[in-house]
PyMOL Python script that loads the backbone (N, CA, C, O; Angstrom):
from pymol import cmd

cmd.read_pdbstr("""\
ATOM      1  N   MET A   1      11.471 -21.268  26.792  1.00  0.00           N
ATOM      2  CA  MET A   1      11.336 -20.992  25.369  1.00  0.00           C
ATOM      3  C   MET A   1      12.693 -21.075  24.670  1.00  0.00           C
ATOM      4  O   MET A   1      12.746 -21.303  23.461  1.00  0.00           O
ATOM      5  N   GLN A   2      13.766 -20.899  25.391  1.00  0.00           N
ATOM      6  CA  GLN A   2      15.083 -20.946  24.772  1.00  0.00           C
ATOM      7  C   GLN A   2      15.351 -22.303  24.134  1.00  0.00           C
ATOM      8  O   GLN A   2      15.953 -22.372  23.062  1.00  0.00           O
ATOM      9  N   ARG A   3      14.918 -23.373  24.771  1.00  0.00           N
ATOM     10  CA  ARG A   3      15.179 -24.709  24.242  1.00  0.00           C
ATOM     11  C   ARG A   3      14.503 -24.909  22.888  1.00  0.00           C
ATOM     12  O   ARG A   3      15.103 -25.474  21.974  1.00  0.00           O
ATOM     13  N   SER A   4      13.269 -24.453  22.756  1.00  0.00           N
ATOM     14  CA  SER A   4      12.583 -24.600  21.467  1.00  0.00           C
ATOM     15  C   SER A   4      13.201 -23.688  20.413  1.00  0.00           C
ATOM     16  O   SER A   4      13.248 -24.047  19.237  1.00  0.00           O
ATOM     17  N   THR A   5      13.673 -22.521  20.818  1.00  0.00           N
ATOM     18  CA  THR A   5      14.341 -21.629  19.869  1.00  0.00           C
ATOM     19  C   THR A   5      15.640 -22.253  19.385  1.00  0.00           C
ATOM     20  O   THR A   5      15.963 -22.176  18.199  1.00  0.00           O
ATOM     21  N   LEU A   6      16.380 -22.864  20.285  1.00  0.00           N
ATOM     22  CA  LEU A   6      17.604 -23.568  19.885  1.00  0.00           C
ATOM     23  C   LEU A   6      17.289 -24.732  18.951  1.00  0.00           C
ATOM     24  O   LEU A   6      18.016 -24.981  17.989  1.00  0.00           O
ATOM     25  N   ALA A   7      16.209 -25.437  19.240  1.00  0.00           N
ATOM     26  CA  ALA A   7      15.821 -26.557  18.376  1.00  0.00           C
ATOM     27  C   ALA A   7      15.454 -26.062  16.982  1.00  0.00           C
ATOM     28  O   ALA A   7      15.856 -26.663  15.985  1.00  0.00           O
ATOM     29  N   TRP A   8      14.696 -24.972  16.904  1.00  0.00           N
ATOM     30  CA  TRP A   8      14.352 -24.406  15.592  1.00  0.00           C
ATOM     31  C   TRP A   8      15.604 -23.931  14.860  1.00  0.00           C
ATOM     32  O   TRP A   8      15.740 -24.153  13.657  1.00  0.00           O
ATOM     33  N   ALA A   9      16.515 -23.282  15.573  1.00  0.00           N
ATOM     34  CA  ALA A   9      17.748 -22.806  14.943  1.00  0.00           C
ATOM     35  C   ALA A   9      18.564 -23.978  14.400  1.00  0.00           C
ATOM     36  O   ALA A   9      19.097 -23.907  13.293  1.00  0.00           O
ATOM     37  N   ALA A  10      18.661 -25.046  15.174  1.00  0.00           N
ATOM     38  CA  ALA A  10      19.405 -26.225  14.722  1.00  0.00           C
ATOM     39  C   ALA A  10      18.742 -26.861  13.509  1.00  0.00           C
ATOM     40  O   ALA A  10      19.421 -27.243  12.556  1.00  0.00           O
ATOM     41  N   PHE A  11      17.423 -26.975  13.539  1.00  0.00           N
ATOM     42  CA  PHE A  11      16.698 -27.576  12.420  1.00  0.00           C
ATOM     43  C   PHE A  11      16.838 -26.741  11.151  1.00  0.00           C
ATOM     44  O   PHE A  11      17.108 -27.280  10.077  1.00  0.00           O
ATOM     45  N   ILE A  12      16.657 -25.442  11.270  1.00  0.00           N
ATOM     46  CA  ILE A  12      16.771 -24.560  10.104  1.00  0.00           C
ATOM     47  C   ILE A  12      18.207 -24.547   9.588  1.00  0.00           C
ATOM     48  O   ILE A  12      18.430 -24.538   8.377  1.00  0.00           O
ATOM     49  N   GLY A  13      19.182 -24.546  10.496  1.00  0.00           N
ATOM     50  CA  GLY A  13      20.582 -24.597  10.077  1.00  0.00           C
ATOM     51  C   GLY A  13      20.928 -25.895   9.377  1.00  0.00           C
ATOM     52  O   GLY A  13      21.642 -25.895   8.374  1.00  0.00           O
ATOM     53  N   MET A  14      20.421 -27.008   9.905  1.00  0.00           N
ATOM     54  CA  MET A  14      20.660 -28.305   9.269  1.00  0.00           C
ATOM     55  C   MET A  14      20.074 -28.326   7.859  1.00  0.00           C
ATOM     56  O   MET A  14      20.716 -28.788   6.916  1.00  0.00           O
ATOM     57  N   LEU A  15      18.846 -27.819   7.725  1.00  0.00           N
ATOM     58  CA  LEU A  15      18.228 -27.763   6.397  1.00  0.00           C
ATOM     59  C   LEU A  15      19.008 -26.858   5.451  1.00  0.00           C
ATOM     60  O   LEU A  15      19.149 -27.170   4.269  1.00  0.00           O
ATOM     61  N   ALA A  16      19.514 -25.745   5.961  1.00  0.00           N
ATOM     62  CA  ALA A  16      20.285 -24.831   5.120  1.00  0.00           C
ATOM     63  C   ALA A  16      21.536 -25.512   4.576  1.00  0.00           C
ATOM     64  O   ALA A  16      21.864 -25.373   3.398  1.00  0.00           O
ATOM     65  N   VAL A  17      22.224 -26.242   5.431  1.00  0.00           N
ATOM     66  CA  VAL A  17      23.427 -26.956   4.988  1.00  0.00           C
ATOM     67  C   VAL A  17      23.062 -28.045   3.985  1.00  0.00           C
ATOM     68  O   VAL A  17      23.716 -28.184   2.951  1.00  0.00           O
ATOM     69  N   ALA A  18      22.025 -28.812   4.284  1.00  0.00           N
ATOM     70  CA  ALA A  18      21.614 -29.893   3.381  1.00  0.00           C
ATOM     71  C   ALA A  18      21.150 -29.354   2.034  1.00  0.00           C
ATOM     72  O   ALA A  18      21.526 -29.886   0.990  1.00  0.00           O
ATOM     73  N   LEU A  19      20.340 -28.309   2.051  1.00  0.00           N
ATOM     74  CA  LEU A  19      19.856 -27.741   0.790  1.00  0.00           C
ATOM     75  C   LEU A  19      20.970 -27.048   0.017  1.00  0.00           C
ATOM     76  O   LEU A  19      20.980 -27.066  -1.214  1.00  0.00           O
ATOM     77  N   GLY A  20      21.904 -26.440   0.735  1.00  0.00           N
ATOM     78  CA  GLY A  20      23.056 -25.844   0.062  1.00  0.00           C
ATOM     79  C   GLY A  20      23.920 -26.898  -0.614  1.00  0.00           C
ATOM     80  O   GLY A  20      24.370 -26.707  -1.743  1.00  0.00           O
ATOM     81  N   ALA A  21      24.151 -28.010   0.075  1.00  0.00           N
ATOM     82  CA  ALA A  21      24.934 -29.102  -0.514  1.00  0.00           C
ATOM     83  C   ALA A  21      24.205 -29.720  -1.699  1.00  0.00           C
ATOM     84  O   ALA A  21      24.816 -30.013  -2.727  1.00  0.00           O
ATOM     85  N   PHE A  22      22.895 -29.916  -1.554  1.00  0.00           N
ATOM     86  CA  PHE A  22      22.117 -30.449  -2.671  1.00  0.00           C
ATOM     87  C   PHE A  22      22.161 -29.493  -3.856  1.00  0.00           C
ATOM     88  O   PHE A  22      22.266 -29.924  -5.005  1.00  0.00           O
ATOM     89  N   GLY A  23      22.081 -28.211  -3.579  1.00  0.00           N
ATOM     90  CA  GLY A  23      22.156 -27.228  -4.653  1.00  0.00           C
ATOM     91  C   GLY A  23      23.500 -27.251  -5.359  1.00  0.00           C
ATOM     92  O   GLY A  23      23.569 -27.128  -6.582  1.00  0.00           O
ATOM     93  N   ALA A  24      24.562 -27.409  -4.591  1.00  0.00           N
ATOM     94  CA  ALA A  24      25.897 -27.411  -5.185  1.00  0.00           C
ATOM     95  C   ALA A  24      26.178 -28.673  -5.986  1.00  0.00           C
ATOM     96  O   ALA A  24      26.917 -28.634  -6.970  1.00  0.00           O
ATOM     97  N   HIS A  25      25.593 -29.792  -5.571  1.00  0.00           N
ATOM     98  CA  HIS A  25      25.918 -31.059  -6.221  1.00  0.00           C
ATOM     99  C   HIS A  25      24.797 -31.647  -7.064  1.00  0.00           C
ATOM    100  O   HIS A  25      25.054 -32.494  -7.919  1.00  0.00           O
ATOM    101  N   GLY A  26      23.562 -31.217  -6.844  1.00  0.00           N
ATOM    102  CA  GLY A  26      22.462 -31.845  -7.556  1.00  0.00           C
ATOM    103  C   GLY A  26      21.644 -30.920  -8.432  1.00  0.00           C
ATOM    104  O   GLY A  26      21.008 -31.364  -9.388  1.00  0.00           O
ATOM    105  N   VAL A  27      21.658 -29.644  -8.112  1.00  0.00           N
ATOM    106  CA  VAL A  27      20.803 -28.703  -8.842  1.00  0.00           C
ATOM    107  C   VAL A  27      21.571 -27.957  -9.923  1.00  0.00           C
ATOM    108  O   VAL A  27      21.018 -27.644 -10.977  1.00  0.00           O
ATOM    109  N   GLU A  28      22.828 -27.676  -9.670  1.00  0.00           N
ATOM    110  CA  GLU A  28      23.598 -26.802 -10.559  1.00  0.00           C
ATOM    111  C   GLU A  28      23.574 -27.265 -12.015  1.00  0.00           C
ATOM    112  O   GLU A  28      23.468 -26.436 -12.919  1.00  0.00           O
ATOM    113  N   GLN A  29      23.670 -28.558 -12.254  1.00  0.00           N
ATOM    114  CA  GLN A  29      23.702 -29.058 -13.626  1.00  0.00           C
ATOM    115  C   GLN A  29      22.314 -29.153 -14.249  1.00  0.00           C
ATOM    116  O   GLN A  29      22.202 -29.307 -15.465  1.00  0.00           O
ATOM    117  N   ARG A  30      21.262 -29.066 -13.453  1.00  0.00           N
ATOM    118  CA  ARG A  30      19.908 -29.282 -13.964  1.00  0.00           C
ATOM    119  C   ARG A  30      19.132 -28.005 -14.257  1.00  0.00           C
ATOM    120  O   ARG A  30      18.092 -28.060 -14.914  1.00  0.00           O
ATOM    121  N   VAL A  31      19.607 -26.864 -13.788  1.00  0.00           N
ATOM    122  CA  VAL A  31      18.860 -25.617 -13.964  1.00  0.00           C
ATOM    123  C   VAL A  31      19.760 -24.556 -14.586  1.00  0.00           C
ATOM    124  O   VAL A  31      20.978 -24.719 -14.667  1.00  0.00           O
ATOM    125  N   ASP A  32      19.133 -23.463 -15.025  1.00  0.00           N
ATOM    126  CA  ASP A  32      19.922 -22.375 -15.601  1.00  0.00           C
ATOM    127  C   ASP A  32      20.607 -21.567 -14.491  1.00  0.00           C
ATOM    128  O   ASP A  32      20.353 -21.784 -13.306  1.00  0.00           O
ATOM    129  N   ALA A  33      21.462 -20.650 -14.886  1.00  0.00           N
ATOM    130  CA  ALA A  33      22.273 -19.893 -13.929  1.00  0.00           C
ATOM    131  C   ALA A  33      21.416 -19.055 -12.984  1.00  0.00           C
ATOM    132  O   ALA A  33      21.734 -18.935 -11.801  1.00  0.00           O
ATOM    133  N   ARG A  34      20.339 -18.478 -13.495  1.00  0.00           N
ATOM    134  CA  ARG A  34      19.475 -17.635 -12.652  1.00  0.00           C
ATOM    135  C   ARG A  34      18.790 -18.465 -11.563  1.00  0.00           C
ATOM    136  O   ARG A  34      18.742 -18.049 -10.406  1.00  0.00           O
ATOM    137  N   ALA A  35      18.266 -19.625 -11.925  1.00  0.00           N
ATOM    138  CA  ALA A  35      17.612 -20.490 -10.943  1.00  0.00           C
ATOM    139  C   ALA A  35      18.617 -20.983  -9.908  1.00  0.00           C
ATOM    140  O   ALA A  35      18.289 -21.080  -8.725  1.00  0.00           O
ATOM    141  N   TYR A  36      19.831 -21.293 -10.338  1.00  0.00           N
ATOM    142  CA  TYR A  36      20.861 -21.729  -9.403  1.00  0.00           C
ATOM    143  C   TYR A  36      21.228 -20.599  -8.441  1.00  0.00           C
ATOM    144  O   TYR A  36      21.419 -20.831  -7.247  1.00  0.00           O
ATOM    145  N   HIS A  37      21.325 -19.383  -8.964  1.00  0.00           N
ATOM    146  CA  HIS A  37      21.613 -18.221  -8.120  1.00  0.00           C
ATOM    147  C   HIS A  37      20.503 -18.035  -7.076  1.00  0.00           C
ATOM    148  O   HIS A  37      20.787 -17.772  -5.907  1.00  0.00           O
ATOM    149  N   ASN A  38      19.255 -18.170  -7.496  1.00  0.00           N
ATOM    150  CA  ASN A  38      18.131 -18.056  -6.562  1.00  0.00           C
ATOM    151  C   ASN A  38      18.211 -19.124  -5.478  1.00  0.00           C
ATOM    152  O   ASN A  38      17.946 -18.846  -4.308  1.00  0.00           O
ATOM    153  N   TRP A  39      18.575 -20.342  -5.864  1.00  0.00           N
ATOM    154  CA  TRP A  39      18.695 -21.449  -4.909  1.00  0.00           C
ATOM    155  C   TRP A  39      19.761 -21.133  -3.860  1.00  0.00           C
ATOM    156  O   TRP A  39      19.523 -21.282  -2.661  1.00  0.00           O
ATOM    157  N   THR A  40      20.932 -20.698  -4.312  1.00  0.00           N
ATOM    158  CA  THR A  40      22.015 -20.421  -3.371  1.00  0.00           C
ATOM    159  C   THR A  40      21.683 -19.228  -2.476  1.00  0.00           C
ATOM    160  O   THR A  40      22.038 -19.221  -1.297  1.00  0.00           O
ATOM    161  N   THR A  41      21.010 -18.226  -3.025  1.00  0.00           N
ATOM    162  CA  THR A  41      20.602 -17.082  -2.210  1.00  0.00           C
ATOM    163  C   THR A  41      19.642 -17.522  -1.113  1.00  0.00           C
ATOM    164  O   THR A  41      19.789 -17.112   0.039  1.00  0.00           O
ATOM    165  N   ALA A  42      18.671 -18.343  -1.454  1.00  0.00           N
ATOM    166  CA  ALA A  42      17.711 -18.835  -0.457  1.00  0.00           C
ATOM    167  C   ALA A  42      18.412 -19.670   0.613  1.00  0.00           C
ATOM    168  O   ALA A  42      18.102 -19.540   1.797  1.00  0.00           O
ATOM    169  N   ALA A  43      19.344 -20.518   0.214  1.00  0.00           N
ATOM    170  CA  ALA A  43      20.075 -21.339   1.189  1.00  0.00           C
ATOM    171  C   ALA A  43      20.910 -20.458   2.118  1.00  0.00           C
ATOM    172  O   ALA A  43      20.965 -20.704   3.323  1.00  0.00           O
ATOM    173  N   ASN A  44      21.558 -19.436   1.565  1.00  0.00           N
ATOM    174  CA  ASN A  44      22.340 -18.514   2.395  1.00  0.00           C
ATOM    175  C   ASN A  44      21.450 -17.766   3.381  1.00  0.00           C
ATOM    176  O   ASN A  44      21.781 -17.671   4.563  1.00  0.00           O
ATOM    177  N   TYR A  45      20.345 -17.244   2.915  1.00  0.00           N
ATOM    178  CA  TYR A  45      19.439 -16.509   3.796  1.00  0.00           C
ATOM    179  C   TYR A  45      18.877 -17.416   4.887  1.00  0.00           C
ATOM    180  O   TYR A  45      18.689 -16.978   6.022  1.00  0.00           O
ATOM    181  N   GLN A  46      18.613 -18.661   4.553  1.00  0.00           N
ATOM    182  CA  GLN A  46      18.115 -19.592   5.563  1.00  0.00           C
ATOM    183  C   GLN A  46      19.178 -19.807   6.632  1.00  0.00           C
ATOM    184  O   GLN A  46      18.861 -19.887   7.819  1.00  0.00           O
ATOM    185  N   PHE A  47      20.425 -19.900   6.220  1.00  0.00           N
ATOM    186  CA  PHE A  47      21.510 -20.052   7.182  1.00  0.00           C
ATOM    187  C   PHE A  47      21.624 -18.812   8.069  1.00  0.00           C
ATOM    188  O   PHE A  47      21.839 -18.934   9.275  1.00  0.00           O
ATOM    189  N   TYR A  48      21.484 -17.627   7.486  1.00  0.00           N
ATOM    190  CA  TYR A  48      21.534 -16.388   8.269  1.00  0.00           C
ATOM    191  C   TYR A  48      20.390 -16.339   9.288  1.00  0.00           C
ATOM    192  O   TYR A  48      20.575 -15.879  10.415  1.00  0.00           O
ATOM    193  N   HIS A  49      19.222 -16.811   8.888  1.00  0.00           N
ATOM    194  CA  HIS A  49      18.096 -16.848   9.822  1.00  0.00           C
ATOM    195  C   HIS A  49      18.379 -17.823  10.973  1.00  0.00           C
ATOM    196  O   HIS A  49      18.005 -17.555  12.114  1.00  0.00           O
ATOM    197  N   ALA A  50      19.025 -18.928  10.684  1.00  0.00           N
ATOM    198  CA  ALA A  50      19.390 -19.872  11.745  1.00  0.00           C
ATOM    199  C   ALA A  50      20.354 -19.214  12.736  1.00  0.00           C
ATOM    200  O   ALA A  50      20.216 -19.383  13.948  1.00  0.00           O
ATOM    201  N   LEU A  51      21.317 -18.472  12.220  1.00  0.00           N
ATOM    202  CA  LEU A  51      22.249 -17.761  13.100  1.00  0.00           C
ATOM    203  C   LEU A  51      21.527 -16.701  13.925  1.00  0.00           C
ATOM    204  O   LEU A  51      21.830 -16.514  15.104  1.00  0.00           O
ATOM    205  N   ALA A  52      20.578 -16.012  13.309  1.00  0.00           N
ATOM    206  CA  ALA A  52      19.803 -15.004  14.038  1.00  0.00           C
ATOM    207  C   ALA A  52      18.989 -15.649  15.154  1.00  0.00           C
ATOM    208  O   ALA A  52      18.879 -15.085  16.243  1.00  0.00           O
ATOM    209  N   LEU A  53      18.422 -16.816  14.898  1.00  0.00           N
ATOM    210  CA  LEU A  53      17.674 -17.517  15.943  1.00  0.00           C
ATOM    211  C   LEU A  53      18.597 -17.967  17.079  1.00  0.00           C
ATOM    212  O   LEU A  53      18.197 -17.957  18.244  1.00  0.00           O
ATOM    213  N   LEU A  54      19.816 -18.356  16.748  1.00  0.00           N
ATOM    214  CA  LEU A  54      20.785 -18.687  17.801  1.00  0.00           C
ATOM    215  C   LEU A  54      21.079 -17.462  18.662  1.00  0.00           C
ATOM    216  O   LEU A  54      21.146 -17.553  19.887  1.00  0.00           O
ATOM    217  N   GLY A  55      21.254 -16.321  18.009  1.00  0.00           N
ATOM    218  CA  GLY A  55      21.462 -15.077  18.750  1.00  0.00           C
ATOM    219  C   GLY A  55      20.269 -14.726  19.615  1.00  0.00           C
ATOM    220  O   GLY A  55      20.424 -14.264  20.746  1.00  0.00           O
ATOM    221  N   LEU A  56      19.086 -14.945  19.085  1.00  0.00           N
ATOM    222  CA  LEU A  56      17.871 -14.676  19.852  1.00  0.00           C
ATOM    223  C   LEU A  56      17.795 -15.586  21.075  1.00  0.00           C
ATOM    224  O   LEU A  56      17.405 -15.142  22.155  1.00  0.00           O
ATOM    225  N   ALA A  57      18.160 -16.839  20.914  1.00  0.00           N
ATOM    226  CA  ALA A  57      18.162 -17.761  22.056  1.00  0.00           C
ATOM    227  C   ALA A  57      19.163 -17.308  23.119  1.00  0.00           C
ATOM    228  O   ALA A  57      18.948 -17.519  24.312  1.00  0.00           O
ATOM    229  N   ALA A  58      20.253 -16.689  22.681  1.00  0.00           N
ATOM    230  CA  ALA A  58      21.271 -16.229  23.624  1.00  0.00           C
ATOM    231  C   ALA A  58      20.779 -15.071  24.492  1.00  0.00           C
ATOM    232  O   ALA A  58      21.239 -14.908  25.622  1.00  0.00           O
ATOM    233  N   VAL A  59      19.856 -14.274  23.980  1.00  0.00           N
ATOM    234  CA  VAL A  59      19.359 -13.131  24.753  1.00  0.00           C
ATOM    235  C   VAL A  59      18.036 -13.436  25.446  1.00  0.00           C
ATOM    236  O   VAL A  59      17.412 -12.536  26.009  1.00  0.00           O
ATOM    237  N   ASP A  60      17.606 -14.678  25.413  1.00  0.00           N
ATOM    238  CA  ASP A  60      16.367 -15.060  26.098  1.00  0.00           C
ATOM    239  C   ASP A  60      16.487 -14.722  27.581  1.00  0.00           C
ATOM    240  O   ASP A  60      17.503 -15.016  28.211  1.00  0.00           O
ATOM    241  N   GLY A  61      15.464 -14.114  28.121  1.00  0.00           N
ATOM    242  CA  GLY A  61      15.482 -13.703  29.517  1.00  0.00           C
ATOM    243  C   GLY A  61      15.936 -12.272  29.707  1.00  0.00           C
ATOM    244  O   GLY A  61      15.713 -11.687  30.767  1.00  0.00           O
ATOM    245  N   ARG A  62      16.564 -11.702  28.704  1.00  0.00           N
ATOM    246  CA  ARG A  62      17.019 -10.311  28.786  1.00  0.00           C
ATOM    247  C   ARG A  62      16.064  -9.350  28.094  1.00  0.00           C
ATOM    248  O   ARG A  62      16.177  -8.133  28.239  1.00  0.00           O
ATOM    249  N   ILE A  63      15.127  -9.906  27.342  1.00  0.00           N
ATOM    250  CA  ILE A  63      14.129  -9.076  26.671  1.00  0.00           C
ATOM    251  C   ILE A  63      12.741  -9.581  27.059  1.00  0.00           C
ATOM    252  O   ILE A  63      12.588 -10.704  27.539  1.00  0.00           O
ATOM    253  N   ALA A  64      11.744  -8.744  26.848  1.00  0.00           N
ATOM    254  CA  ALA A  64      10.374  -9.089  27.234  1.00  0.00           C
ATOM    255  C   ALA A  64       9.902 -10.334  26.489  1.00  0.00           C
ATOM    256  O   ALA A  64      10.223 -10.523  25.316  1.00  0.00           O
ATOM    257  N   ARG A  65       9.141 -11.175  27.173  1.00  0.00           N
ATOM    258  CA  ARG A  65       8.645 -12.434  26.599  1.00  0.00           C
ATOM    259  C   ARG A  65       7.839 -12.213  25.328  1.00  0.00           C
ATOM    260  O   ARG A  65       8.028 -12.924  24.341  1.00  0.00           O
ATOM    261  N   ARG A  66       6.942 -11.232  25.344  1.00  0.00           N
ATOM    262  CA  ARG A  66       6.096 -10.999  24.170  1.00  0.00           C
ATOM    263  C   ARG A  66       6.944 -10.562  22.979  1.00  0.00           C
ATOM    264  O   ARG A  66       6.697 -10.987  21.851  1.00  0.00           O
ATOM    265  N   PHE A  67       7.940  -9.718  23.224  1.00  0.00           N
ATOM    266  CA  PHE A  67       8.823  -9.281  22.147  1.00  0.00           C
ATOM    267  C   PHE A  67       9.645 -10.455  21.628  1.00  0.00           C
ATOM    268  O   PHE A  67       9.820 -10.608  20.419  1.00  0.00           O
ATOM    269  N   PHE A  68      10.143 -11.273  22.531  1.00  0.00           N
ATOM    270  CA  PHE A  68      10.907 -12.461  22.157  1.00  0.00           C
ATOM    271  C   PHE A  68      10.071 -13.372  21.265  1.00  0.00           C
ATOM    272  O   PHE A  68      10.535 -13.830  20.221  1.00  0.00           O
ATOM    273  N   ALA A  69       8.831 -13.631  21.687  1.00  0.00           N
ATOM    274  CA  ALA A  69       7.945 -14.509  20.913  1.00  0.00           C
ATOM    275  C   ALA A  69       7.633 -13.907  19.547  1.00  0.00           C
ATOM    276  O   ALA A  69       7.580 -14.627  18.550  1.00  0.00           O
ATOM    277  N   LEU A  70       7.427 -12.596  19.493  1.00  0.00           N
ATOM    278  CA  LEU A  70       7.147 -11.930  18.221  1.00  0.00           C
ATOM    279  C   LEU A  70       8.333 -12.040  17.270  1.00  0.00           C
ATOM    280  O   LEU A  70       8.165 -12.384  16.100  1.00  0.00           O
ATOM    281  N   VAL A  71       9.523 -11.751  17.768  1.00  0.00           N
ATOM    282  CA  VAL A  71      10.720 -11.808  16.920  1.00  0.00           C
ATOM    283  C   VAL A  71      10.957 -13.229  16.423  1.00  0.00           C
ATOM    284  O   VAL A  71      11.262 -13.438  15.249  1.00  0.00           O
ATOM    285  N   ARG A  72      10.818 -14.197  17.309  1.00  0.00           N
ATOM    286  CA  ARG A  72      11.008 -15.593  16.897  1.00  0.00           C
ATOM    287  C   ARG A  72       9.993 -15.993  15.832  1.00  0.00           C
ATOM    288  O   ARG A  72      10.348 -16.633  14.843  1.00  0.00           O
ATOM    289  N   THR A  73       8.747 -15.621  16.028  1.00  0.00           N
ATOM    290  CA  THR A  73       7.702 -15.937  15.051  1.00  0.00           C
ATOM    291  C   THR A  73       7.984 -15.274  13.713  1.00  0.00           C
ATOM    292  O   THR A  73       7.797 -15.892  12.665  1.00  0.00           O
ATOM    293  N   LEU A  74       8.430 -14.033  13.736  1.00  0.00           N
ATOM    294  CA  LEU A  74       8.733 -13.335  12.485  1.00  0.00           C
ATOM    295  C   LEU A  74       9.918 -13.971  11.759  1.00  0.00           C
ATOM    296  O   LEU A  74       9.892 -14.101  10.535  1.00  0.00           O
ATOM    297  N   PHE A  75      10.950 -14.366  12.494  1.00  0.00           N
ATOM    298  CA  PHE A  75      12.083 -15.038  11.853  1.00  0.00           C
ATOM    299  C   PHE A  75      11.662 -16.370  11.239  1.00  0.00           C
ATOM    300  O   PHE A  75      12.048 -16.683  10.113  1.00  0.00           O
ATOM    301  N   LEU A  76      10.883 -17.145  11.965  1.00  0.00           N
ATOM    302  CA  LEU A  76      10.434 -18.437  11.435  1.00  0.00           C
ATOM    303  C   LEU A  76       9.514 -18.254  10.231  1.00  0.00           C
ATOM    304  O   LEU A  76       9.618 -18.994   9.253  1.00  0.00           O
ATOM    305  N   THR A  77       8.620 -17.279  10.299  1.00  0.00           N
ATOM    306  CA  THR A  77       7.722 -17.009   9.172  1.00  0.00           C
ATOM    307  C   THR A  77       8.504 -16.519   7.961  1.00  0.00           C
ATOM    308  O   THR A  77       8.242 -16.947   6.837  1.00  0.00           O
ATOM    309  N   GLY A  78       9.452 -15.632   8.183  1.00  0.00           N
ATOM    310  CA  GLY A  78      10.280 -15.143   7.084  1.00  0.00           C
ATOM    311  C   GLY A  78      11.076 -16.251   6.424  1.00  0.00           C
ATOM    312  O   GLY A  78      11.206 -16.284   5.200  1.00  0.00           O
ATOM    313  N   THR A  79      11.607 -17.155   7.225  1.00  0.00           N
ATOM    314  CA  THR A  79      12.344 -18.292   6.673  1.00  0.00           C
ATOM    315  C   THR A  79      11.434 -19.167   5.828  1.00  0.00           C
ATOM    316  O   THR A  79      11.803 -19.574   4.726  1.00  0.00           O
ATOM    317  N   LEU A  80      10.261 -19.452   6.337  1.00  0.00           N
ATOM    318  CA  LEU A  80       9.318 -20.296   5.603  1.00  0.00           C
ATOM    319  C   LEU A  80       8.867 -19.635   4.303  1.00  0.00           C
ATOM    320  O   LEU A  80       8.818 -20.289   3.261  1.00  0.00           O
ATOM    321  N   LEU A  81       8.541 -18.360   4.355  1.00  0.00           N
ATOM    322  CA  LEU A  81       8.028 -17.674   3.164  1.00  0.00           C
ATOM    323  C   LEU A  81       9.112 -17.420   2.123  1.00  0.00           C
ATOM    324  O   LEU A  81       8.865 -17.571   0.927  1.00  0.00           O
ATOM    325  N   PHE A  82      10.302 -17.038   2.560  1.00  0.00           N
ATOM    326  CA  PHE A  82      11.343 -16.706   1.593  1.00  0.00           C
ATOM    327  C   PHE A  82      12.102 -17.939   1.122  1.00  0.00           C
ATOM    328  O   PHE A  82      12.307 -18.127  -0.077  1.00  0.00           O
ATOM    329  N   CYS A  83      12.513 -18.765   2.051  1.00  0.00           N
ATOM    330  CA  CYS A  83      13.373 -19.902   1.703  1.00  0.00           C
ATOM    331  C   CYS A  83      12.588 -21.170   1.417  1.00  0.00           C
ATOM    332  O   CYS A  83      13.081 -22.057   0.720  1.00  0.00           O
ATOM    333  N   GLY A  84      11.396 -21.267   1.935  1.00  0.00           N
ATOM    334  CA  GLY A  84      10.621 -22.498   1.807  1.00  0.00           C
ATOM    335  C   GLY A  84       9.889 -22.537   0.535  1.00  0.00           C
ATOM    336  O   GLY A  84       9.181 -23.505   0.259  1.00  0.00           O
TER     337      GLY A  84
END
""", "prot")
cmd.dss("prot")
cmd.show_as("cartoon", "prot")
cmd.util.cbc("prot")
cmd.orient("prot")
């Protein structure tokens, strides 16, 4: 399961960087300050979730499988609902 967790962390991190760059260069001039702030907050939180998934992959095997799967699912769901 660690390999898939690493893959999800890499994918979410890549999207966070891409969306953050797009926000800095493509969105800032097109939206008001509040919408831009929301965009950057979502990109930052997505990056934090990617880091959390990397940390979770690092402790794979040290915690119970069911707990690991639950935490991973909650992080992925939270990323999708908040940042997506």
